[in-house]
C-alpha positions as CSV (number, residue, x, y, z in Angstrom):
1,M,0.0,0.0,0.0
2,T,1.1,3.6,-0.7
3,W,0.8,4.6,3.0
4,T,2.9,1.7,4.1
5,R,5.6,2.5,1.5
6,C,5.6,6.2,2.6
7,R,5.9,5.2,6.2
8,V,8.8,2.8,5.6
9,A,10.6,5.4,3.4
10,F,10.1,8.0,6.1
11,R,11.5,5.8,8.8
12,M,14.5,4.8,6.6
13,T,15.2,8.5,5.8
14,A,14.9,9.6,9.4
15,L,17.2,6.9,10.6
16,A,19.8,7.7,8.0
17,L,19.6,11.4,9.1
18,L,20.0,10.5,12.7
19,R,23.1,8.5,11.9
20,N,24.7,11.5,10.3
21,R,26.8,13.0,13.1
22,V,27.7,16.1,11.2
23,A,24.1,16.9,10.6
24,I,23.0,16.4,14.2
25,T,26.0,18.4,15.4
26,L,25.1,21.3,13.2
27,M,21.5,21.3,14.4
28,I,22.7,21.7,18.0
29,I,26.0,23.6,17.9
30,L,25.4,26.1,15.1
31,P,22.5,28.1,16.8
32,I,24.4,28.1,20.1
33,L,27.6,29.3,18.4
34,F,25.9,32.0,16.4
35,Y,24.0,33.4,19.5
36,A,27.2,33.2,21.6
37,L,29.2,35.2,19.1
38,I,26.5,37.9,19.0
39,A,26.2,38.0,22.8
40,I,30.0,38.4,23.2
41,T,30.8,40.8,20.3
42,T,27.8,43.0,19.9
43,S,27.0,46.1,22.0
44,D,23.6,47.2,23.4
45,A,23.7,50.5,21.4
46,V,20.3,51.5,20.2
47,I,19.6,51.5,16.5
48,A,16.7,52.2,14.2
49,F,15.8,50.1,11.2
50,L,13.1,49.7,8.6
51,L,10.3,47.1,8.5
52,P,9.6,47.2,4.7
53,S,7.0,44.4,4.8
54,V,4.8,46.8,6.9
55,S,5.5,50.0,5.0
56,D,8.3,52.0,3.5
57,N,8.2,54.4,6.4
58,T,7.9,52.1,9.4
59,F,10.9,52.1,11.7
60,V,11.6,50.3,15.0
61,T,14.2,51.3,17.5
62,V,15.9,48.4,19.4
63,S,19.3,47.4,20.7
64,R,21.9,46.2,18.2
65,K,22.5,43.0,20.2
66,R,18.8,42.0,20.1
67,E,18.5,42.7,16.4
68,G,21.7,40.6,15.9
69,L,20.3,37.7,17.9
70,V,17.2,37.4,15.8
71,F,19.1,37.8,12.6
72,M,21.6,35.1,13.6
73,G,18.8,32.8,14.5
74,L,17.5,33.1,11.0
75,A,20.9,32.6,9.5
76,A,21.5,29.4,11.6
77,V,18.1,27.8,10.7
78,G,18.4,28.7,7.0
79,F,21.9,27.2,6.6
80,I,21.1,24.1,8.6
81,S,17.9,23.5,6.7
82,A,19.5,23.8,3.3
83,F,22.3,21.5,4.3
84,L,19.9,18.9,5.7
85,A,17.8,19.0,2.6
86,F,20.8,18.6,0.3
87,H,21.9,15.7,2.4
88,L,18.5,14.0,2.1
89,I,18.6,14.2,-1.7
90,S,22.3,13.8,-2.7
91,R,23.6,11.4,0.0
92,Q,20.7,9.0,-0.4
93,A,20.7,8.6,-4.1
94,E,21.7,5.0,-3.9
95,V,18.9,4.3,-1.4
96,S,16.4,5.9,-3.7
97,R,17.5,3.7,-6.6
98,R,17.1,0.6,-4.5
99,L,13.6,1.6,-3.4
100,L,12.6,2.3,-7.0
101,V,13.7,-1.2,-7.9
102,C,11.6,-2.6,-5.0
103,G,8.5,-0.9,-6.4
104,Y,8.5,2.5,-4.8
105,R,7.3,5.5,-6.7
106,A,9.3,8.7,-7.0
107,W,6.6,10.8,-5.4
108,E,6.5,8.5,-2.4
109,L,10.2,9.1,-1.9
110,V,9.6,12.9,-2.2
111,V,6.8,12.8,0.4
112,A,9.0,10.9,2.8
113,R,11.9,13.3,2.5
114,L,9.7,16.3,2.8
115,A,8.2,14.9,6.0
116,V,11.6,14.3,7.5
117,L,12.8,17.7,6.4
118,A,9.7,19.4,7.9
119,C,10.3,17.6,11.3
120,A,13.9,18.6,11.3
121,V,13.2,22.2,10.5
122,A,10.6,22.4,13.2
123,L,12.9,21.0,15.8
124,V,15.8,23.4,14.9
125,S,13.4,26.4,14.8
126,V,11.9,25.6,18.2
127,F,15.4,25.0,19.7
128,S,16.6,28.3,18.2
129,G,13.6,30.1,19.5
130,L,14.0,28.7,23.0
131,L,17.7,29.8,23.0
132,L,16.7,33.3,21.8
133,R,14.3,33.5,24.7
134,G,17.2,33.0,27.1
135,F,18.7,36.3,25.9
136,F,15.6,38.5,25.7
137,A,11.8,38.3,25.4
138,P,10.6,39.0,21.9
139,R,7.2,40.6,21.7
140,H,5.7,37.6,19.9
141,L,8.0,34.6,20.4
142,A,5.7,32.2,18.6
143,A,5.6,34.4,15.4
144,V,9.4,34.7,15.6
145,V,9.7,30.9,15.7
146,A,7.3,30.8,12.7
147,G,9.7,33.0,10.8
148,F,12.5,30.6,11.7
149,V,10.3,27.7,10.4
150,L,9.6,29.6,7.2
151,V,13.2,30.4,6.4
152,G,14.0,26.8,7.1
153,L,11.3,25.6,4.7
154,V,12.3,28.1,2.0
155,Y,16.0,27.1,2.3
156,G,15.1,23.5,2.7
157,C,13.4,23.6,-0.6
158,Y,16.4,25.3,-2.1
159,G,18.6,22.5,-0.6
160,L,16.3,19.9,-2.3
161,L,16.7,21.8,-5.6
162,A,20.5,21.9,-5.2
163,G,20.7,18.2,-4.3
164,S,18.6,17.4,-7.4
165,L,20.5,19.6,-9.8
166,F,24.1,19.1,-8.9
167,K,25.6,15.7,-9.4
168,R,28.7,16.4,-7.3
169,E,28.6,17.2,-3.7
170,L,31.1,20.0,-3.9
171,E,29.1,22.0,-6.3
172,G,25.9,21.7,-4.3
173,I,27.5,22.6,-1.0
174,F,29.2,25.6,-2.6
175,S,25.9,26.9,-4.0
176,I,24.3,26.5,-0.5
177,V,27.1,28.2,1.3
178,L,27.3,31.0,-1.2
179,L,23.6,31.8,-1.3
180,T,23.0,31.6,2.5
181,N,26.0,33.8,3.2
182,I,24.9,36.4,0.7
183,D,21.2,36.3,1.5
184,V,20.3,35.3,5.1
185,G,23.8,35.9,6.4
186,W,24.2,39.4,5.0
187,L,21.7,41.2,2.8
188,Q,18.6,40.5,4.9
189,N,20.1,42.2,8.0
190,P,17.7,45.1,8.6
191,I,20.6,47.4,9.4
192,F,22.1,46.8,6.0
193,Y,18.7,46.9,4.3
194,T,17.8,50.3,5.8
195,S,20.8,51.9,4.2
196,S,20.7,49.9,0.9
197,H,20.3,51.7,-2.4
198,N,19.0,48.8,-4.4
199,R,16.4,47.1,-2.3
200,G,14.7,45.3,-5.1
201,V,17.6,42.8,-5.2
202,I,17.1,42.0,-1.5
203,H,13.4,41.6,-2.0
204,A,14.0,39.0,-4.7
205,L,16.1,36.7,-2.4
206,P,14.6,33.7,-0.6
207,A,15.0,34.9,2.9
208,Y,13.4,38.3,2.5
209,F,9.8,37.4,3.6
210,P,10.8,35.0,6.5
211,A,13.2,37.5,7.8
212,Q,10.5,40.1,7.8
213,V,8.2,37.8,9.7
214,S,10.7,37.3,12.6
215,M,11.9,40.9,12.7
216,T,8.4,42.3,12.7
217,A,7.2,39.9,15.3
218,A,10.2,40.3,17.6
219,F,10.1,44.1,17.8
220,S,6.6,45.3,17.0
221,D,2.9,44.5,17.1
222,F,2.3,44.8,13.3
223,A,0.7,41.9,11.4
224,V,2.9,39.5,9.5
225,G,0.3,37.8,7.3
226,R,1.6,39.3,4.1
227,A,5.2,38.2,4.8
228,V,4.0,34.7,5.7
229,M,2.1,34.4,2.4
230,G,5.2,35.6,0.5
231,S,7.3,33.0,2.3
232,L,4.9,30.2,1.5
233,G,4.7,31.4,-2.2
234,Y,8.5,31.5,-2.5
235,G,9.0,28.2,-0.8
236,G,6.3,26.6,-2.9
237,A,7.8,27.7,-6.1
238,L,11.2,26.3,-5.2
239,L,9.6,23.1,-4.0
240,I,7.7,22.6,-7.3
241,V,10.9,23.0,-9.3
242,A,12.9,20.7,-6.9
243,V,10.3,18.0,-7.0
244,A,10.1,18.2,-10.8
245,V,13.8,17.8,-11.2
246,F,14.0,15.0,-8.6
247,W,11.1,13.1,-10.2
248,S,12.6,13.5,-13.6
249,R,15.9,12.0,-12.4
250,M,14.3,9.2,-10.5
251,H,12.0,8.4,-13.4
252,V,14.9,8.1,-15.8
253,R,16.8,5.9,-13.3
254,A,13.7,3.7,-12.9
255,S,13.3,3.4,-16.7
256,V,17.0,2.4,-17.1
257,T,16.8,-0.1,-14.2
258,N,13.6,-1.7,-15.6
259,S,15.2,-2.1,-19.0
260,L,18.1,-4.1,-17.7
261,P,17.9,-7.9,-18.3
């Protein structure tokens, strides 16, 4: 039955992820490291920055350290999610081939991997949110965590796409490190955004809407519905492309395998 195959594929994928010590270490250590660096190196000087998802004239005034903590939470979750998604696709290619030979369908493998990825993103986001609460109390912690989840899902879908597109691990990891550093690790910082002269480029990047969800929720009482919808739309678009590429590759492999004597 389809449900049984999805459940078995989910269990196998989850167990394979749990056996990856690098992935588990990243999920625990990276948020702690990022927060610790901000706490040690950033001052409590007051700054003002723009919340563009609310309006072009909406500013909030907060301490630089608190802003940095929320931003680093986004960066940590985004990078971890992209790496985990890439691992789920690229490192388990041989497992996928074997399951296809055993009668599994490509979409069942996709569903299983998406379910495992969603669980991992949720765990990392909640963990990062609880760590953030240890430094200060955001105005709406649940919405801040929702922003973490959204950036994790968006970059998780990008990681799935990278894992499906690139045949070699080096190329995929490089694309993830490059984009996460430029986007969620740099350009989405509200301090940089406020003084930027070409904001359209920043708007077009994957982490724009999720970052706006967390920043708006952490330091104001404005609604974040528009940014949430933008995040879901961006992540959905990446997911559709990633699934199409993955299905195409798995379909070709299944056809080649079935043609063998």
